[in-house]
N, C-alpha and C positions, 0 to 999 in steps of 0.2 A: 364553355371553355373545354369541356371534355371532348366535344366533337372536333375541335380544332387540333387536338393532340393526336399524334400518330397512334398512340396506344389506345385512343378512344374508338378506333375502328375495329377493336378486337371482337365485339359482338357479331359483326358480319361474318367472322370466321366460324362462329359456333353454330350457325344455322338459323333459319327463320322459324319463329314460333307463332302459334295461333293466338297466344295471349301475351299481353305485355308484361305480365308478372314474371314470366319465366326468363325474360331478357334483362330484368333489372340487376340481378346479381353479377352479370358478366363484367361490369365496370370495376369490380373489386379485385381484378387480377391484372393490373396495368403492366407488370413486368413480363407477363407471358406474351404480350403482343410485340413481336419482333419481326424483322424482315425474314420471311421464309422463302427460299428459292423456289420458283415455279417449276413444275414438272412438265415435260412435253406431253401433250395429249396423245392418247392411243387412237389412231385413225380407224383401224380395222381390228376389232377385238378377236375376230376369228382367224386373223392372219397366222397366228401360231398353230391353229388346228389344221389349216390348209396347206402347210408346208409339206414338201415331199419327204417321205421316210423311206430310206433305202432298205429293201427287203434283204434279209439275211438268208443264207442257205440253211436248210433244215439240219439240226444238230444230230449227232449220233444217237442220243437217247430217243429222239423223235422218230428216226428211221427204224430203230428196233421196235418201237411201239407199232409203227405201221406194218412191219413184218408180222408181228403177232396178230394184228387185226386181219391180215390176209389169210392167216391160218384158221380163222373162225369159220365154222361150217357154213354159215349163211353167205359167206364171201368167197367160198371155194368154187372154182370152175375146173371142169375136167380138162386134162391136158389134151392137146390136139393129137389125133392119130398120126401114125407115121406116114400113111398114104392118104392122099386127098380123097374126099368123098364127094358125092353129089351135093350134099348139104353145104360143104365148104365152097363148092363152086358157085352155089346160089346164095352165098352169105351177103352179097351186095344187093340182093333183091329186096324190095320193100317188105317189111315184116309187119303183120297185123296181129295185135293181141286179141285174144278172145274177150268178149264183153264182160265187164266187171259186174258183180251183183249189185243191183240197185237198192237204195235205202229209201225208207219211207219217212225218214226224219228230215223235215224241211230245213231245220236249222243246220243240219250237217251238210245238206246240199248247198245251202247258202254259204256255209263256211268253206265248202270245197271249191267254190267259184274262185276263191282267192288263191288257190293252189294250182300250179301248173301241172297238168297230167297229160299222159300220152293218149291220144284219141284211139278208140277201138279200131282194129283192122277191118277194112271192108270185106264183106262176105258176098260171094257170087250168088246170083239167083239160082234157085233150084228149078229145073225143068224136067219133067218126067219124059217128055218127048225126046229130049236130047240125050237122055240116059240110055245106055245100051240095054238090050233085052235081058231081063233078069232070068236066071235059071230057077231051079227049084228053090223052095223057101230055105234061105240060109239061117244060121244062128245069129241073133242080134243081141248086142250088149248095150245095156242102158246105163248111162251115167247121169245122175241127177245132181244138179248143183243147187237148185232151190225148187220151190213149189211151181215156179213158172218157167224155169230154165233147166233144160236137160238135153241130152243128145242120144242118138241111136247110132251105134257103130256096126256097120255091116262089113262083110269081107270085101266088098267092092266100093262101098260109099259110106258116107256119114251124114246123118240128118241132125240138124240143130234146131230146137224149138225154143223160141223166146216169146212168151205169152202167145199171141196168135200168129206170129211171124215164123215161118218154116223156111229153112235154107238147106241146100244140098251141096255136098262137096265130095270129091272123090277121096278114097281112103288114102291114096298116096299124098295127095295135096294136104289132106287134113293132118296126116302124120308129119309131113314137113312143117306145117304151121305149128303143130303141137310141140315138135322138138325145138323149134325156134323160140316158142313161148316158154318152154321149160328153161332154156338157156337165159332168156331174159329175166325170168323170175329168180334165177340163181344170182343175177347181178345184185350187189348189196343194196343199192338204192331201191330197186323194185321188191327185193326180198323183205325189206323192212319198211316198206311204204305204208302198210296197213297200221303199223305201230306209230310211225312218224306223223302221219296225218292227224290223228286225234291229239297226239302230244303237242303238235304245233298249234292246233286250235286252242288247246287248254292253256298252253304257255302264253299265247297272245292275250287271252282274256285275263289270266292271272296277272300278267305284267301290267296290263292297263288298269286293273283293279288296284294293284300295289302303288302304281304311280299316282292314282287318284287319292289313295289313302295317304301317301307321302305328302302330296300337295296339301291335303287337308291338315296333316300333322304339322307340317312346316308353317302353314297359315296360322295354326293354333298356337304353336310353341316357339316359333322363331321371332325373337324380339324385334329384329330389324323390319319385319313385315307389319308390326303393329303400328297403326297411325299415331298413337300417343307416345310410343317409345322410340320410334326410328329417328325422329329429329333429335331427341336427347342423346341417343347413342352416337349419332353422327357428330354432334357437337363435342361430346366427350372424346371421341376418336380424333377429331381435329385438334383439340387441345393437347392430347397425348402426342400426336405427331409433331405439333409445334414445339413441345418441350423436348422431344427426342431430337428433332433436327436443330433446334437452337442450342441445346446443351447448357452445361454449367461449368464454371471454374476453368475458363479458357486461359491459355498461356500466350503471352505476346511473343511473336516470332522474331522480332527485331529488338529484343531486350535481353539483357543478361541479369540474372537474379543472384543476389547473395543468398546464403541459406536463411538468414533472418528475414530478408525481404520476401523470399519465397514462402516462408511459413506465415508471415503476416498477411501477405496477399491471399494465400489460400484460406486462411482463417476468415478474412473479410469476405471473400467470395462465397465461402460456405455459409456465412451468416446471411448474406443476401439470398443465396439459393434456398436456404431454410425458410426465409420469409416468403419467397416465391412459391415454394412447395406448399407452404401453409395456406397461402391464398388459393393455389390450384386445388388443394384438397377441399377447402371450403366451397369453392365454386362447383367442383364436381359433386359435392354432397348436396348443394342447393339444387343443381340441375337434376340430380337423381330424385330428390324429394318431390320436386315439381312433376317430374315424369311419372313417378309412382302415384301421385295424386290424380293425374289425368287418367292413368291406366285403371285406377280404382273406380273412377266415375264411369269409365267405359265398361268395366266388368259388372258394376251394379245395375247398369241399364238393362231391364228385363220386362217382359210383358206384364200388364197389370194383373192378369189372372194367375201368375206364377206363384207357386206355393212358397211358404217360408223355408221349408227344407231345401228347396232348390237354391234359394238365395244363400243359405248357409254353405251349401256345397260350392257355389260360385266364390264365396268369400274365402273358403279354405283353399280353393284352387288359386285364387288371387294371392294369398299369403305365400304359398309355395313358389309361385311364379316370381313374386317380388324378391324372395330369398335368392332364387337363381339369378335374377337380374343383378342383384347387388354383388353376388359372387362374380358374375361376368365383368362388372365394372371394376371390381377389385383386381381381377386378373389383368384387365387392360392397364390399370394404374401400376400394378406390380411389374408388368412387362415394360411399361414406359420407364419406370424408375431403374429397372435392371439395365435397360438399353442406355439410359443416361450414364450409369456407372461405367459400363463397358466402353461407351463412346468417349467419355472423358479420359479414362485411362489409356484408351487407344490413341486419342489425340496427343496425349503426352508422349506415348511411345513413338508416334510418327515424328513428332518434333525432335525427339532425342535421336532417332535413327538418322534423320536428315543431317543433323549436326555431327553425329558420330561418323558419318561418311566423309566428313571433311577433316578427320584426324590425320595429321601427317604421319609418315612412316617413322619407324625407330631410327633409320639411317639419317633422315632429315633432322630429327630431334637431336641426335647425337652430334650432327655436324654443326649445330648452333654453338657448341662449346669450343670450336676451333676458329682460328683466324685465317685459315688457308684460303687460297683462291677458289678451290673446289667447294669449300663450305659456303663461301659468299655467293657462288653461283646457285647452289641449292637453296639458300635462303632467299635470293632474289626470285628464283623460279617459283618457290612456294608463295612469296609475297605477291607475285603477279597472277597467281591462280585465283580461282573463284572462291577460295576459302575466306578471303577478306570480305566478300560480299555477304557472308553469313555471320551472325552474332552468336557466340556461345550461349548456352542456356544458363549455366551455373558458373559461379566464380568462387575460387578457393585461393587462400593465401599461403604461399610457401614460407614457412617459418624456419629461421636459422637458429640453431642452438649449438653449444659446444660439443654436444654428444651426437646429435642427429639432425636430419632435415625432415620436417613433418609438414603435413598440410592441415590447415585450419580454416574451415571445417574439414574433417577427414571424410574418407569414403563411408565409414560407419555412420557418421552424422547425416550425410545425404541419404543413405539407405534408410535410416530411421525416419528422417523427415518425409520422404516419399511414402514409405509404408504407413506412417502416421496420417498423412493426408488421405490416402486411399481408405484407411480404416475409418477416419472421420466421415468421409463421403458415404461409406457404407452405413455407418450409424445414422447419418442424416436421413438417407432415403428410407432406412428401416424405421425411423421415427414417425413416418407417415402412417397413421392408423388405418386399418381396413374399415370400409363402410359397414361391413357385417357386424362389427363390434360396437358401432355407434348407437347409443340409446335413442337417437333421433328417429330411427326407423321403426321403433317399437309401435308408435302410434299409426304408422303407415301399414305395418304388417298386421297389427291387431286393432280392429275398429273400436270405437268408443263403446264401453259397456261389455266388451268381450273380455272375459277373464281367463281365457284359455292361454296356456303357455306355448309359445311358438319357439321351436328349437332353431337356433342360428349357429352357423359354423363359426367357431371362435378363431380358427386359423384359415381365414378365407384365402389369403395369398401368402404362403410361407416364403417371404422374400429372403429371409435370413438363410434358409436352406438352399434357395436358388443361388444366391451369391456364394455360399459356402461350397456348393458342388459344381460351380461353373468352371470347367476345365479351361475354357477359352480365356476367361478373366485371369485365371492363375497363370496361364502361359504368357499373357501380356505383362503381368506383374513381374514374372521371372525374367522376361526379356528386358524390362526396365532395369532390374537389378544387374543383369549381365552388361547392359550398356554403361551403367555407372562404374561397374568393375573395369570395363574396357577403358573408359575415360581415365580412371585413376591409374590403370596400368601404364598408359601413355604418360601420365603425369609423373609416375615413378621413374620412368626412363628419363624424363626431363629433369627430375630432381637429382638423378645420378650425375648429370653434367655439372652439378655444383659441388661435387665432393671435394675438388681441390680448393674451392672457396671455403668450404667448411674446415678443412685442415688449416688453411691460413687463418681463419677466424679463431680456431681453437688455439693455435700457437700465439696469436696476438693477445687473446684473453688470458692465457696462462702465464703471460710474461709478468714477472714481478717487477714493477716499475720502481718500487722503493729499493729493492736489492740492486736493481740496475743503476740507480743513482749512487749507491755506495761503492760500486766497482770502478776500477780504473780501466779506461778504454783508450785504444790507440786510434790513429786517424783512419786505418783500414776499416775498423768497426763502423765508424760514422759514415765513411764512404759507401759501405755496403748497405747500411740502414737507410741512408738518404736515397739510394737507388731502389731499394726494395719497396718501401712503404709508398712512395709516390706511384710506382707501377701498380701496386695493389689497388690504390685508390682510383687510378685510371681505369683498370679493368673493371672495378665495381661500378664506375660511372657508365661504362659502356653496356652494362646489363640493362636489357629492356624491362620496363616496369610491368608490362603485361605480355602474356603469351597465349595465343589461341591454339588450344589442343582439341579441336572438334567441338564437342558440347561443353568443354570445360575451359574457362578462362583462368589462367594462373596469374595471380598478383604477386610480384616479387618486390614490392616497395619496401616491406619490412626487412627482407634479406639485403636489399641494396643499401638501405640506410644503415643497417648494422655493420655491413662490410666497410662502408665509407667511414662511419664514425670510428670503427675499430682501427682502421689504417691511419686515420687522421689523429686519433689519440696517441698511437705509438709514434707517429711522425712528429707531433707537437712535443712529446717527451724527448725524442731524440734532438729536436731543434733546441729545446731548452737546455738539455745536457750539453750540447755542443757549444752554445753561446756562453753558458756558465763556465764550462771547462776552459774555453779559450780566454774568458775574462780572468779566471783564477790564475791561469798560467802567465798571462800578461802582468797581472798584479804581483805575482810571486817574483817574476823576473825583475820587474821594476823595483820591488822592495829589496831584493838581493843587491841589485846595482846601487840603489841609494844607500843601503847599509854599508856596502863595500866602499863607496866613495867617502862616507862619513868616517869609517875606520881608517882608511888610508890618509885622510886629511887631519886626524887628531894629533895633538902635541903629545909626545911620549917622553916620560922622564924616569919612571920607576922601572924596576926589573920586570915586574909583571906586565906592564904596558909594552915594554920593548919585546918581551917574549911573545905576547899576544900578537903584536904587530908582525914579527917575523913568521910566526905560525900562520897567521891569516894571509900573509903575502904569498907563502907557498901554496896555500889553499886556493887563493883567488887566481893564481896563475893556471892551476888545473881546472878551476870551475868556469873560466871564460869560455873554454871549448864547449863545456856542457851548456852554458847559457846560449851559445850560438846554435847548438842543436835544438834546444827548447824553442829558440826563436824560429827555426825552420819548421818545427812541428806546429807552432802557433800560426805561421804563415800558411801552411797547408790547411789548417782548420778554417782560417778566414777565407781561403780560396774556395773551400767547400761551401762556406756561407754565401759567398758571392755567386757561385755557379748554381746552387739550388735555391737561391733567393730566400735564405733563412732570415726571419725578422731579427734584427739586432739593434740595440740602442746605439744612437749616434756617438755618445761619449765613449763607448767601448771601442768603436772603430777609430776614433781620434787617438785614444791611448795606444792602440796597436800601431798606428802610423808613427808615433814618436818612440817606439820601442828600440828600433835600430839605432837611433841617435844616442839613446842612453847607453847602450852596450858599447858603442864606439868611444864614448866619453870615458867609460870605465876602463877600457883597454888602454887608453892614453895615460890615465892616472896610474894604472898598474905598471906600465913601462917605466914611468918616472921613478916609482918607488923601488923597482928592481935595480935601477942604476945606483940608488943610495943604500942598497942592502948591506954592503961591506962595512961602511961606516956605522951603520946601525948595529951590526953584529959586534963591533968593537965596544961600542957603548954598553951593549947588553952584557958582555963578559966582565967589564969593569964593575958594573952595578951588581952583578951576581957575586963577585968576590967580596964586595963590601957587605952584602947581605949575609954571607957565610961567616964573616968575621964578627958581625953583630950577633949572630946566632950563638957563636962560641962564648962570647961575653955573657950573654943571658944565661947560658948553661952554667957557668961558674957561679953566677949570683944565686941561682936556684939550688946548686949543690951546697953552697954555704948555708942557706936556710934549712936544708934537709939535715945537715950535720949539727944543728943546734942541740946541745946536751939536754935541754928540756924535753925534746921530742922523744928521747929514748930513756928518760928517767921514769922509774916505776912509780915514784911518788908524785909525778906531774898530774895536773888536772886533765882528765881524759877528754872533756868537752873542748877545752882550749887546744889540746893537741889535735883533735879531730878537725877543728876549724883551720888550723895551720896546714894540715894535710890536704884539705880541700883546696886551699889557695894554691898550694904547691902543685896539686894535680892539674888545675886550670892552666898554670904557667907551663907545665910540662906538655900538655896537650897542644897549646899554642905553638910552643917551640917545635914540637914534633911535626905539626902541620907545615911550618915554615921550612923545616928540613926536607920534608917530603916534596914540597914545591921545588926547592932547589935541585933535588935529585932528579925530579921529572924534567926540569929544564935542561939539565946536563945530558940526560938520556935522549931527549927529543932532538937536541942540537948536536948530539954525538960528541960530547965533551967528556973529560975525565970526571968520574962520579966520586963525590966526597962520601966517606964512610960514616962519619959522625959517631965514632966509638964512644966518645965522652957522653953523648946524649943517651946512648943505649945503657951505659953504666948507671947514669942518673935515673933512668926509668927503672932499672932493676933494683936499685937501692930504695926507690920510692915504693915499689911493690912490696919489698920485704918489710919495710917500716909499717906499711899499712897492714900487712899480714900479721905482724907482731901484735898490734893493738886489737885486731879482730880476734886473734887467738886468745888473748888474755880475757876479753869479754865473753867469748863463747865458752871457754873452758870452765870458767866459774859457773856459768849457767848450767852446763852439762853436769858438772860435779855435784851441784846442789840437787839436781834431779836424780842422779844415781844414789846419792845418800838416802833419799827418802823412799826409793823403790825397793820392793822385796825381791828376793832371788827368783821367785816364780814370775813376777811381772817384768823382770829385766830381759831385754832382747840381747842375748849374748853375741850374736853375730854383729849387730850394729854397735854394741858396746866395744867389742874387740877392734872393729874396723876404725872407730873414732879414736881410740887410744893409740893405735898404730899410726893413724894419720897425723896426730899432733906430735908424736915422737919424731916422725920424718920432718915436720915443719921446724922443729927445734934444731935439727941438724942444719937445715938451710939457713935459719936465722943466725946460727953461730958462725957459719962460713961467710955470709954476705954482709953482716952488720958489724960496725965497730964495737969494741967492748962497751957494755952498758949494764945496767942493773935490772932491766926488764926481762931479758932472755933467761938468766939464771933462775929467776923466780918462777917463770913458767916451766922451765926444765925440771925444777924440783917437784912441782905439782904433778907433772906428767909421769916422772919416774916412780913416785909413790904409787900411783895407780897401776903402772906397769908391773910392779912387784906384787900387787894384790890381785892382778888379773888371773894367774894360774889357780890360786885358791878359790876365787869366785867361780872359775870355769869348772873346777872339780866338784864344788858344792852344787853347781847347777846341772850336774850330770843326770840325764833322765833315766839312766839305768840303775840309779841308786834305789835300793830296796829298804824296807824297814830294818832288816838285819844289819845293813851297812850303816844306817843312822845310829843303831845301837852301838856299833863298834866305835863310831866317832864320838858318841856320848861318853863312852868309857875312856877315850883318849883325852878329850878336852875337859871332862869333869862336869859338863852341864848338858841339858837337853837342847837339841837343835831341831827347830821346826822350820821347814823350807818355806812354808806359806807365810811365816811371820818374820823370817830373818831378813835384815837390811844390811847394807854395807856399813852404816853407822853402828848397828848393833854388833856386827862382827868386830869392829874396831874396839868397842867397849869390852867385849869378851876376850880380846887378844887371841882371836881364832887364827890370825895370819901367822902366828909363831909355830903352828902345827901344820905348816904347808906340806912337809914331806910325808907325814902320816896320812894326811887327808888325800894326798895324791895316790898313795899306795892303795887305799880303800877304793877310791874312785876308779883306779885303773883295773881292779879285779871285777868290778860290776859288769862291764860290757862283755867280758869273756864268759862269765857265768850265764849271762842272758843268751849268748850264742849257743852255748851247750844245751841249755834248756830248750832253745828253739829247735835244735837238731833232734833232740830226743823227742820233742813233742810231735815232730813230723813222722817219727817211727820208721824211717827209711832203713836205718842200721839194723834194727831188730828184725824188720820184715825180711831183709836180705839174708840175715843170719839164719832165721827159722826156715826159709824156703831152701837155702843151700843145704842145711842139715837133712831135710826130708828127701832131697833128690840125689844127694851124693851117693848113697848106698845103691840106689837103683841104676844110675848111669855108669857106675863102676863095673856093673855086670856086663859080660861080653854079648849075651843074647840081646839085651836092650840096645847096645851100641849098634848091633847088626840090623835090628828091626827099625830103629829110629836113628839113622845116621845124621840127618839134619839137626835134630834136636840134641843129639850127642855133641855135635860141634858147638852148638849154642851154649850148652852147659859147660863145656870145656873152657869157653871164653869167660864165662862168669866165674868158674872155679879159679882160673889164673888170676883174675882181677881181685877176687876175695883173698886169696893167699898173699898177694902182694900187699894188700891193705893191712892184713894181720902182721906182716913182717915189719911195715912202717910203724905200726902201733907198738910193736915190741921194742923198737928202738927209741920210742918217745914215751917216757914214763908219765909225762904231764898229760892228763886226760883232756884238759882244755886245749892244749896245743894240738893234740891228736885229732880232736873232734872239729877243730876250726881250720884245718888245713885247706888250701884252695882246691876246688874241683872235686872235693869229697862227696858233697851232696849230689852233684850231677852224676858221678860214677855210680853211687848207690841207686839212684832213680833208674839209670839205664839197666843196671843188673836186675832190679826188680821187674822191669818190663820184660826182659828176656826170660826170667824165671816164670812169670805168669804165663807167657806164651808156651813155654816148655810144659808147664803143668796141664794146660788145656789139651795139648797134643797127646800127652801121656794118658790122660783120662779117656780120650777118644780111642786110643789104641787098645787100652785094657777093656773098654766096653765092647769093641768089635771082637776082641779075642774071646770074651765071655760069651757073646752070642754064637760064635763059631763052635765053641765047646759044647754049648747046649744043643 
């Protein structure tokens, strides 16, 4: 069944193995076998190397270097002479170089064959016969080049000998050739040819040797060239490429994610990717272990005669090579994982960029809030664009609140979610452990029985540092953050278009519906409300539930529902208020009409009924107009109900339909009653006169009861009298109420008002009678309390006021009541206390001192103690007969106290002492000149003091002199001035003393 699955074909991608064991673990990674796009084959690998490269002009530094090389001595050529020479004329003739010295080294000769050299110039044969006749023996110069090559220079000719070959040249020809040869040797190529030739041969051999060594080193150290490792490396490389190209955590292009869905999807994808990476890691580990085993067998294969030490060296070399192989595989895996992270994040960025490119402009977004024709055209143009063919990546809900418009999830939530996904992805790939840290490879690196410790690199592929320092990955992540910011910036512009809805929602939510129910509203209020709230609901209904803003899909369902529910709630309240108010008004009008009809239809016989009828008749004539106005208001309300289709109970509509009939019926009944108003008024006047007559008769009866002698008799039973007074009071109150009604009727109907003087006299007499009995009872109670209280406990102010109060009551009783025995009795008791009141007041004087009490003791002949004296005790001691003497003593006490108080304050003595000390000084003329201000002040005090002494001289009584009004204030003012004068005088004398010193 594995072969039939598409994932079962994965082993063919890993490569062919020589053994079947190495292929078995490949079926453990089914998730890695995915459709990999085929790459176009490269027909000519050398095509890139064969392409034409445009040559550039030599740069300025290169030209400067060339100029410096021309200045080198070996490269220097003499400048041409000003005049042409024979040599210049013959410069185009063929030039023959002298023969080079031969070498005996065959290898050099063999190497020189490969180098292009200039052939030696041909030399003409020497013939003695052709040579002219020689003169006398000339001087010959010998130039020896080597043991077999030399020349003889004669003044006419030159002989050159090369081994056995002898050649002859004329001197002129030889000189010409020699000059040309010298110029050729000065050419840089020929000048340095002897050095270049050996170097070229050396370099060629060294290069060939190095290439050979490099081939051997690569053959020895390059893993891909190893027969046992190349297949495994290719398999691992194919798996890495498959993972890189397939990738992880893809996002659907035609799908819109909520934040929660995005997070859940990514978590699920990361879990699947983690499982795939785990299988990939296990497969790579198994392939590596198998490859290492084959490589070990290949390394252990050696000739039979090889020594043990060579075998150990090979095993050490094998261990180090395996460590490097594991590092290489770790680097491949790390690169693959790093590429997967970058590709995944880049794929997300690409998707976001594509969707962000479809974001409408701010003008288009703002036009969505208007209903103008231009806005509709912009909306239609945008709807017909290609933006509708793209699906936004993320969805956020626009939340409406009374204080703000916010997005949920917000930009920060999306930023955190994306950053969290990238961080999780990094942690997932970093969780793949390096093979170099796996203990499985210890047995491969160290053979059985070998106890040597082999060092392994613990940080074979620092993937964490690679991801941390990857600037490209950081730039991709920053770009994603900027795109999200850009998307929510457009969303913010879109949310600003709902500010007016927010204001409407805030006003609706802040509306106190309970208070609104309690208020009175007119028809204009309901007309405005019934127009406002339906329009709000209609505008909220027209709001689209979703808006595409590039990569962000804005969901406005919650906003729309809140706006609709808010406007509907207010509208329902207004509807309920309107129907209830209309119903109440109809019920009120119909109740008033029914009540009026009942009152107008009742039989009227008494004065009160006739008065009420006449009063109500006047009221109903005025209220019919008000009822019609109320009917018009109710009609307007039901008109609003009909126009705006407000739900209303059927019975309310029926009652409203009969309202006009009721009012018309009342109007007819009222008109009939108005016609009979005059006759009714006559009946009312007659009945009222009869009531007044009856009221006067009752007044006479009550007066007779009140004048009963038993009521004013001092010896009568008080409880029985009290009962009679209560009955009389009830009768008087009833009579008073009837009189008040009659007076009110007369005033309402503008009739002559009856005074009822007899009733007022009766009420006055009753009050005095009641006051008499109240005074008798209260006085006895008060007198008993006074008799038992001491003078110190007695409140003289209250005592005096109560005695005076009852004295006045007696005067009123004597004037208002007929002669009786009760008033004289009460008067006698009060007068006794009035006579005793001065004595009690004098004895209660708080200024009385012990010396005053001693004086009183000598007068009355007995000791008086204020703490123990009571009024009863004073009566027993007959103290009240000494009223005059007690008054004299009590009158002196306050004056003495005042004098003592004045003396205790010491103002008089202080003023007298200071005046005496300063008078002699300020009478001197020099002091008056030096201290003019102080002199004026002292003169003022002096005049005041002398006036005071003159008054005292005229008043021999010390108490009168010391208690005269304004005296204390005058003395205090004088003392203040004298103190100030004293200070100024001391300062003056001190300054004068200093000046004298």
